[in-house]
Backbone of each chain as ProteinMPNN parsed JSONL, in Angstrom:
{"seq_chain_A": "MLPFDPEDLDLQQMPHTYSCGAFTCGNSAIDHALRNDLLIAIAEGRNKGYYLEYHGSLVAFTSLRAATFEIDPIDREHRAITSRHVSGIRIELVGIATQYQRGGVGTRLMEEIAAIAAEVAQRVGARFLAVESLPSAQKFYTSLGFTPTQVQPPGTTIFMVLDLMENDEAA", "coords_chain_A": {"N_chain_A": [[7.839, -24.203, -1.975], [9.009, -21.461, -3.828], [7.941, -20.256, -7.068], [9.769, -18.599, -8.15], [12.846, -16.687, -7.829], [13.166, -14.511, -5.211], [14.968, -12.391, -5.497], [15.036, -11.907, -8.157], [12.898, -10.394, -8.721], [11.74, -7.099, -9.4], [11.678, -4.134, -7.491], [9.03, -1.895, -7.443], [7.513, 1.353, -7.71], [4.403, 2.147, -6.301], [1.581, 3.225, -8.058], [-1.224, 5.463, -7.495], [-3.326, 4.393, -8.741], [-3.096, 1.709, -8.753], [-3.907, -1.705, -9.343], [-4.885, -4.249, -7.296], [-5.746, -6.781, -7.732], [-6.398, -10.182, -6.971], [-5.01, -10.287, -4.625], [-4.102, -11.349, -1.372], [-2.934, -11.21, 1.944], [-3.603, -12.692, 4.002], [-4.361, -11.347, 6.201], [-7.053, -9.586, 6.979], [-7.375, -6.923, 7.681], [-5.063, -5.655, 6.769], [-5.267, -6.241, 4.052], [-7.559, -4.771, 3.453], [-6.7, -2.178, 4.107], [-4.727, -1.831, 2.174], [-6.216, -1.718, -0.228], [-7.838, 0.443, 0.162], [-7.143, 2.667, 2.184], [-4.311, 3.009, 1.641], [-3.978, 3.509, -1.157], [-5.366, 5.874, -1.397], [-3.84, 7.484, 0.292], [-1.447, 7.508, -1.122], [-2.277, 8.858, -3.433], [-2.734, 11.329, -2.322], [-0.242, 12.072, -1.609], [0.787, 11.474, 0.872], [1.896, 9.091, 1.576], [4.268, 6.688, 0.307], [4.133, 3.935, -1.857], [5.428, 0.653, -2.383], [6.146, -2.199, -4.418], [6.335, -5.726, -5.248], [6.111, -7.799, -8.057], [4.984, -10.779, -9.719], [4.752, -12.16, -12.765], [2.674, -10.359, -13.34], [1.106, -10.51, -11.093], [0.467, -9.375, -7.802], [2.936, -9.719, -5.42], [4.132, -8.844, -3.038], [3.998, -6.008, -0.837], [4.695, -2.723, 0.46], [4.448, 0.224, 2.506], [5.641, 3.554, 2.931], [6.23, 6.393, 5.034], [7.144, 9.743, 5.889], [8.29, 10.558, 9.161], [8.288, 11.831, 12.523], [10.139, 11.026, 15.281], [9.602, 10.841, 18.683], [11.763, 10.429, 21.118], [11.981, 8.981, 24.179], [13.979, 8.432, 26.796], [13.977, 6.305, 29.646], [14.674, 6.035, 33.117], [15.845, 3.655, 35.645], [13.906, 3.883, 37.548], [11.742, 4.342, 36.07], [11.375, 6.923, 35.244], [11.03, 9.649, 33.072], [13.814, 10.893, 31.377], [14.719, 12.69, 29.448], [13.702, 14.207, 26.375], [13.853, 13.601, 22.969], [13.662, 14.69, 19.677], [13.61, 13.16, 16.594], [14.109, 12.868, 13.121], [12.687, 10.565, 10.763], [11.794, 7.587, 8.958], [8.82, 5.849, 8.446], [7.664, 2.554, 8.306], [4.617, 1.651, 7.192], [2.697, -0.233, 6.347], [2.832, -3.69, 5.624], [2.697, -6.377, 3.428], [2.557, -9.712, 2.364], [1.779, -11.91, -0.189], [-0.235, -14.715, 0.534], [0.433, -17.185, -0.658], [3.072, -16.896, -1.175], [4.529, -16.588, 1.085], [7.093, -17.016, 3.615], [9.377, -17.529, 2.056], [11.524, -15.936, 1.604], [10.779, -13.57, 0.475], [9.918, -11.411, 2.032], [12.303, -10.6, 3.283], [13.816, -9.823, 1.039], [12.235, -7.702, 0.148], [12.32, -5.88, 2.332], [15.041, -5.328, 2.545], [15.634, -3.792, 0.26], [13.908, -1.687, 0.705], [15.062, -0.618, 2.982], [17.381, 0.369, 1.84], [16.325, 2.337, 0.16], [15.263, 4.053, 2.069], [17.642, 4.768, 3.324], [18.853, 6.24, 1.309], [17.202, 8.488, 1.221], [17.685, 9.417, 3.791], [20.355, 10.178, 3.571], [20.13, 12.308, 1.874], [18.273, 14.21, 2.867], [18.301, 14.136, 5.584], [17.515, 12.012, 7.919], [17.159, 9.756, 10.526], [16.312, 7.19, 11.402], [14.73, 4.128, 10.366], [11.616, 2.929, 10.961], [9.384, 0.498, 12.354], [6.253, -0.817, 13.365], [6.03, -3.649, 14.903], [4.411, -6.853, 14.793], [4.329, -9.327, 17.394], [4.937, -11.84, 16.292], [6.49, -11.209, 14.13], [8.777, -10.115, 15.038], [11.242, -11.448, 15.257], [11.942, -11.688, 12.609], [12.402, -8.982, 11.823], [14.483, -8.425, 13.546], [16.466, -10.041, 12.49], [17.196, -8.56, 10.347], [18.532, -6.47, 11.397], [17.103, -4.586, 12.79], [16.236, -3.022, 15.888], [14.501, -3.459, 18.978], [12.634, -0.875, 20.565], [10.771, -0.06, 22.403], [9.471, -0.267, 25.623], [7.364, -2.73, 26.442], [4.529, -4.685, 27.467], [4.52, -8.301, 27.156], [3.327, -9.742, 24.075], [2.142, -7.62, 22.78], [2.272, -5.145, 20.129], [5.468, -3.974, 19.01], [7.729, -1.304, 18.724], [10.264, -1.106, 16.352], [13.529, -0.218, 15.282], [15.757, 0.785, 12.65], [18.952, 1.908, 12.237], [19.828, 4.335, 9.949], [22.141, 5.581, 9.321], [25.412, 5.83, 7.939], [28.313, 4.16, 9.17], [30.612, 5.745, 9.476], [29.595, 8.193, 9.809], [27.964, 8.177, 11.965], [27.354, 9.028, 15.353]], "CA_chain_A": [[8.921, -23.655, -2.776], [8.508, -20.404, -4.706], [8.219, -20.432, -8.501], [10.728, -17.575, -8.578], [13.821, -16.233, -6.842], [12.753, -13.148, -4.849], [15.923, -11.379, -5.953], [14.803, -11.648, -9.581], [11.778, -9.455, -8.852], [12.147, -5.7, -9.271], [10.809, -3.318, -6.648], [8.47, -0.783, -8.202], [6.728, 2.297, -6.917], [2.981, 1.899, -6.539], [0.764, 4.404, -8.38], [-2.479, 5.455, -6.741], [-4.297, 3.658, -9.55], [-2.674, 0.308, -8.816], [-4.95, -2.713, -9.164], [-4.299, -5.298, -6.474], [-6.218, -8.098, -8.159], [-6.906, -11.091, -5.951], [-4.004, -10.347, -3.558], [-4.422, -11.375, 0.04], [-1.804, -11.613, 2.769], [-4.152, -13.49, 5.086], [-4.8, -10.43, 7.263], [-8.088, -8.803, 6.295], [-7.178, -5.494, 7.96], [-4.02, -5.187, 5.859], [-5.844, -6.303, 2.701], [-8.477, -3.63, 3.323], [-5.901, -0.944, 4.123], [-4.054, -1.755, 0.869], [-7.152, -1.35, -1.302], [-8.553, 1.677, 0.485], [-6.358, 3.751, 2.785], [-2.992, 3.245, 1.059], [-4.069, 4.132, -2.472], [-5.768, 7.276, -1.165], [-2.679, 8.181, 0.868], [-0.497, 7.714, -2.225], [-2.833, 9.917, -4.284], [-2.615, 12.6, -1.604], [1.172, 12.352, -1.367], [1.159, 11.269, 2.27], [2.668, 7.836, 1.647], [4.768, 6.075, -0.927], [3.971, 2.491, -1.838], [6.372, -0.105, -3.209], [5.639, -3.556, -4.551], [6.981, -6.741, -6.073], [5.126, -8.562, -8.831], [5.455, -11.935, -10.483], [3.83, -12.408, -13.871], [1.531, -9.464, -13.255], [0.374, -10.652, -9.829], [1.12, -8.76, -6.659], [3.595, -10.676, -4.528], [4.337, -8.205, -1.729], [3.995, -4.556, -0.909], [4.884, -2.005, 1.71], [4.283, 1.67, 2.342], [6.512, 4.383, 3.753], [5.926, 7.809, 5.16], [8.059, 10.471, 6.76], [7.796, 10.583, 10.539], [9.154, 12.374, 13.555], [10.121, 10.149, 16.438], [9.916, 11.455, 19.963], [12.434, 9.353, 21.84], [12.011, 9.271, 25.614], [14.647, 7.414, 27.618], [13.516, 6.246, 31.024], [15.675, 5.437, 33.988], [15.387, 2.421, 36.306], [12.681, 4.183, 38.302], [10.726, 4.633, 35.052], [11.165, 8.369, 35.094], [11.548, 10.141, 31.791], [14.995, 11.719, 31.603], [14.716, 13.793, 28.489], [12.948, 13.874, 25.175], [14.613, 14.023, 21.787], [12.898, 14.503, 18.448], [14.502, 12.749, 15.506], [13.386, 12.572, 11.879], [12.894, 9.217, 10.266], [10.834, 7.053, 7.992], [8.046, 4.801, 9.089], [7.027, 1.517, 7.482], [3.251, 1.653, 7.729], [1.994, -1.478, 6.017], [3.613, -4.711, 4.913], [1.878, -7.546, 3.127], [3.103, -10.696, 1.42], [0.713, -12.821, -0.619], [-0.182, -15.94, 1.346], [1.079, -18.299, -1.351], [4.498, -16.618, -1.34], [5.137, -16.318, 2.394], [8.146, -17.912, 4.108], [10.282, -17.934, 0.982], [12.568, -14.922, 1.424], [10.239, -12.369, -0.174], [9.934, -10.327, 3.01], [13.686, -10.135, 3.429], [14.189, -9.109, -0.181], [11.476, -6.452, 0.142], [12.78, -4.959, 3.377], [16.416, -4.905, 2.274], [15.635, -2.679, -0.691], [13.236, -0.575, 1.379], [16.075, -0.007, 3.85], [18.28, 1.132, 0.972], [15.588, 3.54, -0.26], [15.218, 4.927, 3.241], [19.003, 5.284, 3.545], [19.086, 7.289, 0.297], [16.485, 9.668, 1.716], [18.406, 9.877, 4.976], [21.586, 10.855, 3.161], [19.828, 13.526, 1.112], [17.504, 15.248, 3.576], [18.437, 14.029, 7.035], [16.551, 11.143, 8.605], [18.087, 8.852, 11.198], [15.839, 5.822, 11.628], [13.612, 3.47, 9.694], [10.917, 2.298, 12.078], [8.211, -0.313, 12.053], [5.541, -1.332, 14.53], [6.033, -5.068, 14.559], [3.678, -7.85, 15.559], [5.282, -10.219, 18.082], [5.326, -12.943, 15.404], [7.435, -10.729, 13.113], [9.909, -9.454, 15.682], [12.474, -12.169, 14.923], [12.241, -11.336, 11.22], [13.025, -7.653, 11.767], [15.765, -8.522, 14.25], [17.438, -10.647, 11.571], [17.603, -7.524, 9.397], [19.283, -5.446, 12.108], [16.233, -3.703, 13.547], [16.277, -3.278, 17.32], [13.291, -3.008, 19.658], [12.88, 0.355, 21.296], [9.741, 0.331, 23.343], [9.223, -1.177, 26.73], [5.969, -3.096, 26.343], [4.258, -6.021, 27.997], [4.583, -9.314, 26.098], [2.112, -9.997, 23.304], [1.659, -6.447, 22.06], [3.2, -4.721, 19.086], [6.657, -3.319, 19.522], [8.414, -0.483, 17.735], [11.647, -1.517, 16.093], [14.155, 0.768, 14.421], [17.009, 0.49, 11.963], [19.741, 3.115, 12.06], [20.129, 4.496, 8.528], [23.366, 6.341, 9.127], [26.63, 5.079, 7.681], [29.099, 4.106, 10.395], [31.601, 6.813, 9.618], [28.916, 9.453, 10.11], [27.197, 8.023, 13.202], [28.038, 9.467, 16.585]], "C_chain_A": [[8.363, -22.621, -3.76], [8.831, -20.702, -6.165], [9.223, -19.418, -9.038], [11.745, -17.356, -7.459], [13.428, -14.802, -6.479], [13.699, -12.068, -5.37], [15.771, -11.071, -7.436], [13.631, -10.685, -9.798], [12.3, -8.042, -8.659], [11.148, -4.949, -8.399], [10.329, -2.123, -7.458], [7.655, 0.109, -7.286], [5.261, 2.169, -7.3], [2.262, 3.187, -6.906], [-0.55, 4.323, -7.611], [-3.584, 4.709, -7.487], [-4.023, 2.161, -9.573], [-3.846, -0.645, -8.547], [-4.352, -3.933, -8.466], [-4.746, -6.699, -6.867], [-6.74, -8.903, -6.983], [-5.955, -11.193, -4.754], [-4.652, -10.45, -2.175], [-3.19, -11.845, 0.797], [-2.289, -12.449, 3.951], [-4.625, -12.654, 6.268], [-5.796, -9.468, 6.623], [-7.924, -7.304, 6.516], [-6.131, -4.911, 7.006], [-4.539, -5.19, 4.422], [-6.743, -5.091, 2.449], [-7.716, -2.315, 3.251], [-5.196, -0.749, 2.786], [-5.013, -1.195, -0.173], [-7.835, -0.01, -1.051], [-7.595, 2.767, 0.963], [-5.071, 4.052, 2.03], [-3.091, 3.958, -0.277], [-4.495, 5.586, -2.357], [-4.574, 8.074, -0.647], [-1.617, 8.448, -0.206], [-0.977, 8.855, -3.118], [-2.652, 11.284, -3.645], [-1.174, 12.948, -1.258], [1.617, 12.139, 0.063], [2.033, 10.034, 2.458], [3.263, 7.512, 0.283], [4.589, 4.577, -0.78], [4.975, 1.838, -2.766], [5.895, -1.542, -3.276], [6.534, -4.422, -5.422], [5.874, -7.514, -6.781], [5.787, -9.759, -9.477], [4.397, -12.255, -11.525], [2.526, -11.616, -13.707], [0.714, -9.588, -11.985], [1.176, -10.052, -8.684], [1.657, -9.827, -5.715], [3.713, -10.107, -3.117], [4.323, -6.699, -1.908], [4.332, -3.992, 0.465], [4.635, -0.529, 1.45], [5.148, 2.403, 3.359], [5.933, 5.773, 3.906], [6.956, 8.446, 6.071], [7.446, 10.524, 8.156], [8.796, 11.293, 11.435], [9.011, 11.487, 14.77], [10.472, 10.947, 17.682], [10.487, 10.338, 20.834], [12.591, 9.761, 23.293], [12.755, 8.167, 26.345], [14.097, 7.473, 29.042], [14.603, 5.6, 31.865], [15.083, 4.224, 34.707], [14.109, 2.646, 37.114], [11.55, 4.571, 37.359], [10.373, 6.107, 35.012], [11.778, 8.799, 33.764], [12.702, 11.094, 32.071], [14.978, 12.933, 30.699], [13.909, 13.344, 27.287], [13.715, 14.418, 23.978], [13.782, 13.717, 20.553], [13.859, 14.248, 17.298], [13.656, 12.43, 14.278], [13.662, 11.145, 11.429], [11.831, 8.85, 9.256], [10.129, 5.872, 8.643], [7.49, 3.834, 8.055], [5.618, 1.369, 8.032], [2.514, 0.347, 7.493], [2.971, -2.432, 5.361], [2.68, -5.884, 4.646], [2.568, -8.43, 2.112], [1.981, -11.66, 1.088], [0.869, -14.17, 0.079], [0.591, -17.062, 0.657], [2.587, -18.098, -1.509], [5.198, -16.327, -0.011], [6.183, -17.383, 2.726], [9.069, -18.419, 2.994], [11.365, -16.91, 0.707], [12.068, -13.641, 0.778], [10.291, -11.179, 0.775], [11.316, -9.741, 3.195], [14.1, -9.306, 2.223], [13.52, -7.733, -0.222], [12.086, -5.442, 1.122], [14.213, -4.487, 3.145], [16.428, -3.72, 1.311], [14.926, -1.466, -0.1], [14.223, 0.155, 2.3], [17.03, 0.851, 3.019], [17.609, 2.416, 0.489], [15.555, 4.541, 0.888], [16.593, 5.554, 3.506], [19.34, 6.384, 2.539], [18.425, 8.59, 0.743], [17.243, 10.274, 2.889], [19.647, 10.669, 4.588], [21.294, 12.191, 2.493], [19.154, 14.604, 1.949], [17.66, 15.175, 5.087], [17.292, 13.254, 7.661], [17.379, 10.039, 9.24], [17.613, 7.399, 11.214], [14.732, 5.41, 10.673], [12.908, 2.685, 10.786], [9.706, 1.524, 11.604], [7.581, -0.737, 13.373], [5.284, -2.803, 14.253], [5.079, -5.878, 15.425], [4.689, -8.746, 16.269], [5.802, -11.325, 17.166], [6.356, -12.525, 14.366], [8.702, -10.138, 13.723], [11.236, -10.116, 15.324], [12.915, -11.828, 13.495], [12.953, -9.986, 11.15], [14.368, -7.648, 12.491], [16.836, -9.076, 13.322], [17.955, -9.634, 10.549], [18.391, -6.407, 10.072], [18.425, -4.409, 12.81], [16.381, -4.049, 15.034], [14.992, -2.76, 17.96], [13.583, -1.77, 20.497], [11.894, 0.602, 22.425], [9.543, -0.716, 24.412], [7.732, -1.491, 26.746], [5.742, -4.446, 27.009], [4.279, -7.047, 26.86], [3.257, -9.429, 25.36], [1.566, -8.803, 22.572], [2.673, -6.057, 20.996], [4.357, -3.963, 19.707], [7.31, -2.521, 18.399], [9.855, -0.949, 17.596], [12.25, -0.523, 15.109], [15.451, 0.252, 13.822], [17.725, 1.822, 11.757], [20.152, 3.222, 10.598], [21.464, 5.15, 8.267], [24.537, 5.408, 8.857], [27.518, 5.188, 8.904], [30.062, 5.26, 10.57], [30.964, 8.167, 9.879], [28.264, 9.4, 11.475], [28.046, 8.468, 14.388], [27.237, 9.071, 17.8]], "O_chain_A": [[7.37, -22.875, -4.441], [9.851, -21.318, -6.474], [9.496, -19.381, -10.238], [11.546, -17.77, -6.317], [13.364, -13.951, -7.366], [13.268, -10.95, -5.652], [16.318, -10.081, -7.923], [13.398, -10.219, -10.913], [13.197, -7.811, -7.848], [9.936, -5.104, -8.545], [11.127, -1.424, -8.084], [7.174, -0.314, -6.235], [4.922, 2.091, -8.48], [2.321, 4.155, -6.148], [-0.94, 3.256, -7.137], [-4.645, 4.431, -6.928], [-4.654, 1.426, -10.333], [-4.658, -0.421, -7.65], [-3.43, -4.567, -8.98], [-4.19, -7.689, -6.393], [-7.432, -8.378, -6.111], [-6.093, -12.111, -3.946], [-5.607, -9.741, -1.857], [-2.488, -12.756, 0.359], [-1.496, -12.864, 4.796], [-5.213, -13.175, 7.215], [-5.411, -8.625, 5.813], [-8.285, -6.503, 5.655], [-6.298, -3.802, 6.499], [-4.283, -4.255, 3.663], [-6.696, -4.472, 1.386], [-8.037, -1.445, 2.442], [-5.078, 0.38, 2.311], [-4.651, -0.288, -0.922], [-8.359, 0.599, -1.984], [-7.279, 3.689, 0.211], [-4.756, 5.219, 1.795], [-2.36, 4.92, -0.514], [-4.042, 6.434, -3.126], [-4.326, 9.196, -1.088], [-0.968, 9.494, -0.195], [-0.19, 9.714, -3.514], [-2.442, 12.28, -4.338], [-0.912, 14.001, -0.678], [2.705, 12.57, 0.443], [2.818, 9.958, 3.403], [2.809, 8.005, -0.749], [4.855, 4.01, 0.28], [5.332, 2.394, -3.805], [5.311, -2.055, -2.321], [7.355, -3.941, -6.203], [4.844, -7.838, -6.191], [6.988, -9.758, -9.748], [3.262, -12.585, -11.181], [1.431, -12.14, -13.909], [-0.264, -8.862, -11.804], [2.396, -10.201, -8.609], [0.929, -10.716, -5.273], [3.433, -10.79, -2.132], [4.602, -6.182, -2.99], [4.263, -4.683, 1.482], [4.614, -0.09, 0.3], [5.356, 1.942, 4.481], [5.234, 6.271, 3.024], [7.562, 7.783, 6.912], [6.224, 10.534, 8.306], [9.991, 11.348, 11.142], [7.903, 11.226, 15.236], [11.493, 11.633, 17.736], [9.771, 9.42, 21.233], [13.247, 10.756, 23.605], [12.22, 7.07, 26.502], [13.796, 8.545, 29.567], [15.35, 4.74, 31.398], [13.959, 3.813, 34.418], [13.331, 1.718, 37.335], [10.516, 5.073, 37.8], [9.225, 6.485, 34.778], [12.872, 8.38, 33.387], [12.584, 11.995, 32.901], [15.197, 14.061, 31.142], [13.483, 12.19, 27.22], [14.167, 15.563, 23.985], [13.261, 12.612, 20.405], [14.792, 15.015, 17.062], [12.607, 11.794, 14.388], [14.732, 10.593, 11.684], [11.078, 9.694, 8.772], [10.745, 5.025, 9.29], [6.914, 4.249, 7.049], [5.434, 1.007, 9.194], [1.783, -0.121, 8.366], [3.85, -2.003, 4.613], [1.958, -6.328, 5.539], [3.103, -7.946, 1.115], [1.308, -12.17, 1.984], [1.976, -14.696, 0.196], [1.322, -17.806, 1.311], [3.297, -19.013, -1.926], [6.34, -15.867, 0.001], [6.159, -18.492, 2.191], [9.484, -19.577, 2.991], [12.055, -16.997, -0.308], [12.851, -12.717, 0.555], [10.663, -10.074, 0.379], [11.48, -8.522, 3.256], [14.665, -8.221, 2.366], [14.146, -6.734, -0.576], [12.331, -4.289, 0.766], [14.561, -3.364, 3.511], [17.156, -2.751, 1.527], [15.31, -0.33, -0.381], [14.217, 1.384, 2.385], [17.437, 1.931, 3.449], [18.251, 3.463, 0.416], [15.793, 5.733, 0.693], [16.689, 6.727, 3.867], [20.031, 7.346, 2.875], [19.023, 9.663, 0.652], [17.421, 11.489, 2.968], [19.955, 11.697, 5.192], [22.117, 13.105, 2.541], [19.43, 15.789, 1.765], [17.196, 16.067, 5.798], [16.217, 13.805, 7.899], [18.22, 9.439, 8.569], [18.418, 6.481, 11.058], [13.917, 6.223, 10.237], [13.529, 1.867, 11.465], [9.089, 1.851, 10.59], [8.272, -0.983, 14.362], [4.413, -3.15, 13.455], [4.947, -5.634, 16.624], [5.808, -8.905, 15.781], [6.969, -11.705, 17.25], [7.026, -13.376, 13.78], [9.599, -9.708, 12.998], [12.238, -9.433, 15.113], [14.107, -11.698, 13.215], [13.987, -9.861, 10.494], [15.289, -6.939, 12.086], [17.984, -8.633, 13.361], [19.018, -9.825, 9.958], [18.868, -5.494, 9.398], [18.954, -3.449, 13.37], [16.616, -5.202, 15.397], [14.453, -1.739, 17.534], [14.664, -1.644, 21.071], [12.17, 1.404, 23.318], [9.458, -1.911, 24.126], [6.92, -0.612, 27.033], [6.663, -5.258, 27.103], [4.072, -6.678, 25.704], [2.192, -9.238, 25.948], [0.613, -8.942, 21.806], [3.79, -6.573, 20.966], [4.238, -3.386, 20.788], [7.428, -2.998, 17.27], [10.563, -1.156, 18.582], [11.564, -0.042, 14.207], [16.14, -0.591, 14.396], [17.168, 2.75, 11.172], [20.762, 2.298, 10.059], [21.884, 5.265, 7.116], [24.649, 4.339, 9.458], [27.485, 6.199, 9.606], [30.303, 5.707, 11.692], [31.651, 9.157, 10.134], [28.028, 10.439, 12.092], [29.266, 8.306, 14.415], [27.646, 9.35, 18.927]]}, "seq_chain_B": "MKLIVTTEQYEQLFDPSKRPVEVERARLKTLRRGQELRRRSLEHQQERANACD", "coords_chain_B": {"N_chain_B": [[5.348, 9.845, 16.497], [5.903, 8.028, 19.291], [8.617, 6.866, 21.072], [9.534, 4.89, 23.641], [12.283, 4.263, 25.567], [14.847, 2.371, 27.265], [17.609, 3.674, 29.177], [19.906, 2.44, 28.339], [19.164, 1.398, 25.839], [18.764, 3.815, 24.576], [21.33, 4.893, 24.365], [22.441, 2.999, 22.644], [20.928, 3.398, 20.407], [21.931, 5.705, 19.203], [24.655, 5.35, 19.059], [26.632, 3.302, 17.341], [28.78, 1.772, 18.266], [28.082, 0.856, 20.715], [26.289, -1.108, 20.361], [25.234, -4.594, 20.245], [27.438, -6.818, 18.541], [26.383, -8.585, 16.632], [23.977, -7.436, 15.96], [24.691, -5.048, 14.741], [26.138, -6.059, 12.627], [24.136, -7.372, 11.182], [22.553, -5.164, 10.498], [24.255, -3.646, 8.797], [24.649, -5.489, 6.77], [22.06, -5.702, 5.758], [21.708, -3.093, 4.718], [23.744, -3.017, 2.794], [23.088, -5.148, 1.031], [20.632, -4.228, 0.302], [21.296, -1.928, -1.156], [22.462, -3.063, -3.426], [20.318, -4.494, -4.477], [18.649, -2.367, -5.048], [20.101, -0.997, -6.953], [19.953, -2.856, -9.053], [17.18, -3.007, -9.501], [16.64, -0.425, -10.422], [18.216, -0.379, -12.672], [16.995, -2.306, -14.316], [14.592, -1.053, -14.635], [15.326, 1.149, -16.127], [16.195, -0.142, -18.426], [13.77, -1.163, -19.323], [12.421, 1.186, -19.848], [14.029, 2.223, -21.894], [13.612, 0.325, -23.829], [11.068, 0.865, -24.586], [11.271, 3.199, -25.932]], "CA_chain_B": [[5.542, 8.468, 16.947], [6.631, 8.15, 20.55], [9.395, 5.67, 21.372], [10.029, 4.906, 25.015], [13.422, 3.352, 25.595], [15.676, 2.42, 28.457], [18.796, 4.517, 28.946], [20.856, 1.617, 27.578], [18.683, 1.396, 24.457], [18.957, 5.169, 24.058], [22.741, 5.011, 23.97], [22.68, 2.13, 21.493], [20.253, 3.963, 19.238], [22.716, 6.752, 18.551], [26.072, 5.006, 19.033], [26.784, 1.921, 16.858], [29.808, 1.038, 18.999], [27.487, 0.317, 21.939], [25.33, -2.167, 20.006], [25.804, -5.944, 20.07], [28.095, -6.973, 17.24], [25.533, -9.272, 15.65], [22.938, -6.497, 15.521], [25.341, -4.115, 13.813], [26.494, -6.827, 11.436], [22.879, -7.583, 10.44], [22.147, -3.866, 9.956], [25.108, -3.277, 7.668], [24.374, -6.447, 5.699], [20.783, -5.288, 5.163], [21.907, -1.874, 3.931], [24.585, -3.334, 1.623], [22.292, -5.955, 0.102], [19.582, -3.34, -0.205], [21.882, -1.05, -2.183], [22.659, -3.864, -4.624], [18.989, -4.761, -5.031], [18.159, -1.081, -5.552], [20.825, -0.74, -8.204], [19.424, -3.754, -10.082], [15.794, -2.608, -9.813], [16.69, 0.803, -11.217], [18.826, -0.74, -13.956], [15.966, -2.979, -15.102], [13.586, -0.025, -14.928], [15.89, 1.942, -17.212], [16.178, -0.988, -19.627], [12.389, -1.221, -19.806], [12.116, 2.51, -20.404], [14.756, 2.343, -23.163], [12.999, -0.592, -24.792], [9.809, 1.464, -25.04], [11.564, 4.39, -26.744]], "C_chain_B": [[6.435, 8.507, 18.189], [7.337, 6.823, 20.843], [9.946, 5.8, 22.784], [11.122, 3.86, 25.118], [14.097, 3.409, 26.949], [16.896, 3.288, 28.139], [19.838, 3.749, 28.122], [20.45, 1.591, 26.098], [18.939, 2.751, 23.807], [20.39, 5.357, 23.569], [23.011, 4.193, 22.717], [22.043, 2.687, 20.225], [21.182, 4.89, 18.47], [24.197, 6.415, 18.434], [26.25, 3.552, 18.619], [27.781, 1.113, 17.682], [29.256, 0.415, 20.283], [26.5, -0.821, 21.639], [26.027, -3.522, 20.006], [26.338, -6.103, 18.642], [27.164, -7.587, 16.203], [24.429, -8.356, 15.131], [23.514, -5.555, 14.465], [25.7, -4.815, 12.511], [25.249, -7.015, 10.554], [22.423, -6.283, 9.784], [22.954, -3.513, 8.707], [24.893, -4.216, 6.482], [23.077, -6.06, 4.984], [20.974, -4.078, 4.266], [22.719, -2.164, 2.666], [23.795, -4.122, 0.579], [21.188, -5.104, -0.518], [20.082, -2.435, -1.306], [22.051, -1.807, -3.492], [21.308, -4.151, -5.294], [18.42, -3.498, -5.669], [18.798, -0.778, -6.892], [20.233, -1.573, -9.331], [18.014, -3.362, -10.49], [15.799, -1.397, -10.733], [17.259, 0.528, -12.605], [17.774, -1.374, -14.862], [14.884, -1.994, -15.516], [14.047, 0.813, -16.118], [15.877, 1.155, -18.514], [14.776, -1.047, -20.212], [12.0, 0.098, -20.456], [12.793, 2.684, -21.765], [14.119, 1.486, -24.237], [11.72, 0.0, -25.38], [10.046, 2.643, -25.97], [11.652, 4.064, -28.245]], "O_chain_B": [[7.576, 8.964, 18.134], [6.697, 5.772, 20.857], [10.726, 6.705, 23.081], [10.902, 2.695, 24.788], [13.939, 4.377, 27.693], [17.173, 3.593, 26.978], [20.558, 4.335, 27.314], [21.294, 1.744, 25.215], [19.289, 2.826, 22.629], [20.627, 5.91, 22.495], [23.73, 4.642, 21.825], [22.542, 2.482, 19.119], [21.219, 4.867, 17.24], [24.931, 7.139, 17.762], [26.048, 2.652, 19.433], [27.644, -0.106, 17.789], [29.893, -0.458, 20.872], [25.944, -1.422, 22.558], [27.237, -3.611, 19.8], [25.763, -5.593, 17.681], [27.15, -7.171, 15.045], [23.997, -8.49, 13.986], [22.895, -5.304, 13.431], [25.581, -4.239, 11.429], [25.308, -6.839, 9.337], [21.96, -6.292, 8.643], [22.39, -3.128, 7.684], [24.949, -3.789, 5.329], [23.006, -6.088, 3.755], [20.446, -4.048, 3.154], [22.424, -1.629, 1.597], [23.829, -3.802, -0.609], [20.857, -5.241, -1.696], [19.376, -2.197, -2.286], [21.806, -1.249, -4.561], [21.175, -4.063, -6.515], [17.779, -3.564, -6.718], [18.132, -0.361, -7.839], [20.029, -1.071, -10.436], [17.678, -3.378, -11.675], [15.05, -1.348, -11.708], [16.833, 1.13, -13.59], [17.671, -1.024, -16.038], [14.329, -2.089, -16.61], [13.257, 1.143, -17.003], [15.587, 1.704, -19.577], [14.597, -0.992, -21.429], [11.329, 0.12, -21.488], [12.193, 3.235, -22.688], [14.085, 1.862, -25.408], [11.334, -0.31, -26.507], [9.149, 3.048, -26.709], [11.891, 4.956, -29.058]]}, "name": "protein", "num_of_chains": 2, "seq": "MLPFDPEDLDLQQMPHTYSCGAFTCGNSAIDHALRNDLLIAIAEGRNKGYYLEYHGSLVAFTSLRAATFEIDPIDREHRAITSRHVSGIRIELVGIATQYQRGGVGTRLMEEIAAIAAEVAQRVGARFLAVESLPSAQKFYTSLGFTPTQVQPPGTTIFMVLDLMENDEAAMKLIVTTEQYEQLFDPSKRPVEVERARLKTLRRGQELRRRSLEHQQERANACD"}
């Protein structure tokens, strides 16, 4: 049981000087990327980072960057029919502190991230929020309305997208 | 980022009316809840900024 309600935490934008403290999400690659690649990418303006804190400790974080998606539909014979390039936003990293996992923090984080992405979409034109999901997280993203897009063998990562367009604008 | 999709997935990507109802319902719920959370985060941020003035 969490010592807080995830909805009581405020999402903040991560500065490139952010100190992660003893944070670990249990995945050493993500922990390393947070402390090295992400902070550099934020400093260089290539990514934006967002985080939730509880009493000064990092609870969860994610990073976003603009992306262009090349969408290739294939027919039943696995032939590419056409190719369409669409602007969007990509979720690059997601990490939740091990002691706070499975308590609704991820949902709270992604819901507000989706809203941030939707604001960008409305202002500059971006259709999808996309994430490359581990198989173990696919159900989580599905519960938020993301849909899988890539035909892949079982056990590998899968790209999932969330349409950011309001229904009365979508066609 | 290259996304390979079936023709059915392609249609659903761009046309909400072709998506399963539960998927669309989940998407809209996420966006609505996200907007409320965003509003609150920004409100608290403003309160903190005002308190420092």
